[in-house]
C-alpha positions in Angstrom: -0.1 0.0 0.1 1.4 3.3 -1.0 0.8 5.8 1.8 2.2 8.6 -0.1 -0.6 8.6 -2.5 -3.4 11.0 -2.1 -5.9 8.3 -1.8 -6.3 4.5 -1.7 -8.7 2.0 -3.3 -9.8 -1.1 -1.8 -12.2 -3.4 -3.6 -13.9 -6.1 -1.5 -17.0 -8.0 -2.0 -18.2 -6.0 -5.1 -17.7 -2.7 -2.9 -14.9 -0.2 -3.9 -13.8 2.2 -1.1 -11.7 5.1 -2.1 -10.2 6.8 1.0 -8.6 10.2 0.8 -5.5 9.9 2.9 -3.7 13.2 3.4 -5.0 14.3 6.8 -2.1 16.5 7.3 -3.6 19.0 4.8 -7.3 18.0 5.7 -7.6 16.2 2.4 -7.6 19.4 0.5 -7.2 18.8 -3.3 -5.3 20.3 -6.1 -5.1 19.6 -9.8 -3.2 16.4 -9.4 -5.7 14.8 -7.3 -8.5 16.0 -9.3 -7.0 14.4 -12.3 -6.1 11.0 -10.5 -9.7 10.9 -8.7 -11.5 11.4 -12.1 -9.5 8.5 -13.6 -9.9 6.4 -10.6 -13.9 6.9 -10.7 -13.8 6.4 -14.6 -12.0 3.2 -14.0 -14.3 1.9 -11.2 -17.3 2.7 -13.5 -15.9 0.3 -16.1 -15.1 -2.4 -13.5 -17.6 -5.1 -13.9 -16.7 -6.5 -10.3 -17.6 -3.1 -8.6 -21.3 -2.8 -7.5 -21.2 0.1 -5.3 -18.5 2.9 -4.5 -17.9 4.4 -1.0 -16.0 7.7 -0.8 -14.2 7.9 2.7 -11.3 10.0 4.3 -8.8 9.8 7.0 -8.1 12.4 9.6 -10.1 15.2 11.2 -11.6 16.5 8.0 -13.3 14.9 5.2 -12.0 17.5 2.8 -11.2 21.2 3.2 -11.8 21.9 -0.5 -8.9 23.5 -2.3 -5.3 23.2 -1.4 -3.7 26.6 -0.3 -0.8 25.9 -2.7 -3.2 25.2 -5.6 -4.9 28.4 -4.9 -1.8 30.4 -4.9 -0.9 29.0 -8.4 -4.4 29.6 -9.6 -4.0 33.2 -8.3 -1.2 33.7 -10.9 -3.0 32.0 -13.8 -4.6 33.8 -16.6 -8.3 33.3 -17.6 -7.4 30.6 -20.1 -5.4 28.6 -17.4 -8.2 29.1 -15.0 -10.9 27.8 -17.4 -8.9 24.5 -17.8 -8.4 24.3 -14.1 -12.1 24.8 -13.5 -13.2 22.3 -16.4 -11.0 19.6 -14.7 -13.0 20.2 -11.3 -16.3 20.3 -13.0 -15.3 17.1 -14.7 -14.4 15.3 -11.5 -17.8 16.3 -10.0 -19.6 15.2 -13.3 -17.7 11.9 -13.3 -18.7 11.1 -9.7 -22.3 12.2 -10.0 -22.9 10.3 -13.3 -21.4 7.0 -12.4 -23.6 4.3 -13.4 -23.2 2.8 -9.8 -24.4 4.0 -6.5 -22.0 6.2 -4.5 -21.9 6.6 -0.8 -20.0 9.4 1.0 -18.6 8.5 4.4 -18.2 11.8 5.9 -16.1 11.4 9.2 -15.2 15.0 9.4 -15.8 18.6 8.2 -16.1 19.5 4.6 -15.6 22.9 3.1 -16.0 24.3 -0.4 -15.3 21.5 -2.9 -15.4 19.0 -0.2 -19.1 19.7 0.1 -19.3 19.2 -3.8 -17.9 15.8 -3.5 -20.7 14.8 -0.9 -23.3 16.4 -3.0 -22.1 14.6 -5.9 -22.7 11.3 -4.2 -26.1 9.5 -4.1 -26.3 8.9 -0.4 -24.1 10.5 2.4 -23.6 9.4 6.1 -21.9 11.9 8.4 -20.6 12.1 11.7 -22.5 14.2 14.3 -19.4 16.4 14.9 -18.9 17.2 11.2 -19.4 20.8 10.0 -19.9 22.1 6.7 -19.5 25.4 4.8 -19.4 26.8 1.1 -16.8 29.4 1.8 -15.8 30.5 -1.6 -17.6 33.9 -1.4 -15.2 34.9 1.5 -12.2 34.6 -0.9 -14.1 36.6 -3.6 -15.0 33.6 -5.8 -18.0 31.2 -6.2 -18.6 27.4 -5.9 -19.6 27.2 -9.7 -18.1 23.8 -10.5 -19.8 22.2 -7.6 -23.0 24.3 -7.9 -25.2 22.0 -9.9 -24.7 19.2 -7.3 -25.0 21.3 -4.3 -28.2 22.9 -5.6 -29.7 19.6 -6.6 -28.9 18.1 -3.1 -29.9 21.3 -0.9 -32.6 22.9 -3.1 -32.1 26.4 -4.7 -33.2 28.2 -1.6 -30.7 26.9 1.0 -27.9 26.4 -1.5 -28.3 30.2 -2.3 -28.3 31.0 1.5 -25.2 29.1 2.3 -23.3 30.0 -1.0 -24.0 33.7 -0.3 -23.1 33.5 3.5 -20.3 31.1 3.5 -21.4 30.3 7.1 -20.9 27.0 8.8 -23.8 24.4 9.6 -23.6 21.3 11.6 -24.5 17.7 10.4 -28.1 17.9 11.7 -28.7 21.0 9.7 -27.1 19.3 6.6 -29.4 16.3 6.9 -32.6 18.9 7.5 -31.6 20.6 4.1 -30.9 17.4 2.1 -27.0 17.5 2.0 -26.6 14.5 4.2 -28.7 11.4 4.1 -28.0 10.1 7.6 -26.2 11.2 10.9 -24.5 8.9 13.1 -22.0 8.5 15.8 -18.3 9.1 14.7 -17.4 5.3 14.8 -20.4 4.3 12.7 -19.8 6.4 9.8 -17.8 3.9 7.6 -19.7 0.8 8.9 -23.2 2.6 8.1 -21.8 3.6 4.7 -20.7 0.0 3.9 -24.1 -1.3 5.2 -25.8 0.8 2.6 -23.4 -0.5 0.0 -24.2 -4.1 1.0 -27.8 -3.5 0.6 -27.3 -1.8 -2.9 -25.1 -4.5 -4.3 -28.0 -6.9 -4.1 -30.2 -4.7 -6.3 -30.2 -4.9 -10.2 -27.1 -2.9 -11.5 -29.0 -1.7 -14.6 -32.0 -0.9 -12.5 -30.1 1.2 -10.1 -28.2 3.1 -13.0 -31.7 3.7 -14.5 -32.9 5.1 -11.2 -30.1 7.7 -11.3 -31.0 8.6 -14.8 -34.8 8.8 -13.9 -33.9 11.3 -11.1 -31.9 13.5 -13.2 -34.5 13.6 -16.0 -37.5 14.2 -13.6 -35.9 17.1 -11.9 -36.6 20.3 -13.6 -39.4 19.0 -15.9 -43.1 19.7 -15.5 -45.5 17.1 -14.6 -47.1 16.9 -17.8 -48.0 14.5 -20.6 -44.5 14.5 -22.1 -43.1 13.6 -18.6 -45.6 10.9 -18.4 -44.6 9.4 -21.8 -41.0 9.7 -20.9 -41.4 7.8 -17.8 -43.7 5.1 -19.1 -41.3 4.4 -21.9 -38.4 4.3 -19.4 -40.0 1.6 -17.3 -41.1 -0.3 -20.5 -37.5 -0.4 -21.7 -36.2 -1.5 -18.3 -39.0 -4.2 -18.0 -38.1 -5.6 -21.4 -34.3 -5.8 -20.7 -32.7 -9.0 -19.7 -32.2 -7.8 -16.3 -35.9 -6.7 -15.8 -37.0 -10.2 -17.2 -34.5 -12.0 -14.8 -35.8 -10.1 -11.8 -39.4 -10.8 -12.4 -38.5 -14.5 -13.2 -36.5 -14.8 -9.9 -39.4 -13.1 -8.0 -42.1 -15.5 -9.5 -40.0 -18.6 -9.0 -38.9 -17.6 -5.4 -35.1 -17.8 -6.1 -32.1 -15.1 -5.9 -31.6 -13.2 -9.3 -28.5 -13.9 -11.2 -26.8 -10.6 -10.3 -26.5 -11.4 -6.7 -23.2 -13.0 -6.1 -23.3 -15.9 -3.6 
């Protein structure tokens, strides 16, 4: 195990756990970590063994967002260089959010700025009671644009606007109230609970779960009209007619385990 790497990935029983492991800098990220994590998530998305992905971290913080030294470099960049940098961060968030496998954030400590974005980009998030959160970009005269779509989706526009504008801190209970966090647990239960979710998820149909994520993305922002009704009806019809849909129904009727569940 290379402890100098910014993160490690362990795969066991169909669950991939990606653990940020630079506690000395509060798991802050820079362009190198962004590129590495993007490639890692892309690889896990292609890995047929992996059924669920857990994003965890070591140390007091889940992620403090941008690394100070990286911010210093960015301050010297021109607009074109800043654009490429921003595209890379946006690409990481998009890769994580659009993964065709369920993702769970195991938030053992506080998260700020882009760290909040990582949490928002995951499907499920378990946090320790002690964790705190903040979108602090405005305090630096910038804004959380790259993570914005995922934060707004998780928290809703009203709450996202408040916390993006104020930069104020909020605790785990508040994060759960506004939708950023799925569940709040004691510190020692964060990773076990995240893995418990992963165990539940890996017994579900892989394509069905990917289609659930597609469904949610499509429904958000669309009016509940005839076009949406037609789209959702066509969606379920295609999935029912798929090999996985047929296998799931057959397994239910025959009172057996479907073939996607590994024994």
